[in-house]
N, C-alpha and C positions, 0 to 999 in steps of 0.2 A: 504494500500500500504506500502511495506517495505521501510525503509530508504535507502536501497541500490539499489533501482530501478532507472535505467537511464531513464529520461523522455525527452531526446533530440529527436528532430524531425528527425535528420539525423545521420547515423552512423559515429562515429569518427574514424580516422585512426591515430595511433601514428606515429609521425615523429620527426625529429630534423632538422629544417630548419632555416638557417640564413635569416633574413629579415631586412629591414630598415623601421622603422615606422616614418611617418612624420605628426605630429599634428601641425597645424598652421605654417607650413614652417620650423620648426626645425626638425632635424633628430636624431633618436635614433636607435642604433643597438639592435636587439632583436632576440630571439629564439622562433620559433613556436614549440609547444609541441604536438599539434594534430590539424588535419584539418577535415572539413566536407564540404558538399555543402553549409551549412548554416553559417559556422563561423570557428573560430580558438581559440585555447587556447595558450596564449603567456606568456612566463616567464617575470616577471617584472624586470626591471633593477634597480640598486641601485641609479641611478642619476635622475630618473623621474618616477612619478606615475600620470596617467591621471585621469581626472574627469569622473564620471559615465555619460554615454551617449555621451562622447566626440567623434567627428568625427575624423577618422584617415585614412591614406593611407598606405598600406603595399606594399613595393617594393621587389619583388623576382627576384634576378639575376639568369638567367638560364645559363647553361654551354656554350651555343653558343653566349654569349654576348648579348642575348636578355633578356628583362625584362618583367615581368607581374606585373601590378599595380592593386590592388584590394582595393576598398573603403569599409570601415567598420565603426562601432561605438562600443564603449565600452558598453557591455551588463551587465557585473558584474566585480567587483574587489575583489580578495581574498588576502591573506597575501603575496603570492609569485608569483601569476599569474593573468592574466585578461582574461575574456571571451569576444571575439569579435563576433559581428553578422555582416555578410556581407550585404551591402546595396543591395536593389533590382536592377534589370536591368543589371546584370553582369554575367549572366549564361554562356556565352561563355568564358569569362576570367577565371571564377572559374573552369569550366570543363577543360580548358587548364592547369591550375595550378595543379589540381588533377591528370590529365593524365601524367604530366611531373615530378611530385614529388613522387607519390605513386608507390610502386612495382606492377608489372603486374602479 
């Protein structure tokens, strides 16, 4: 297998979405770099780096003052971003998030 092969289970969609990440009740502004049904890639902020496996909530504010909250955990941490895996049991919320944020 070549080193450039993408082994993700779900296709990723490049986005630039503002989100609020809340680990342990504290809030951090963040930018989602890509999304899939299974997770997200989020740019790391300079003021906070989560621990591997840490549970998080992502709050996405929609245009109509509605919000979508998705629960996830840290799957991996890189130099400037983290990979998040969405927790099971949120298929409807994740579908709504993808439908409202990805171009049709």
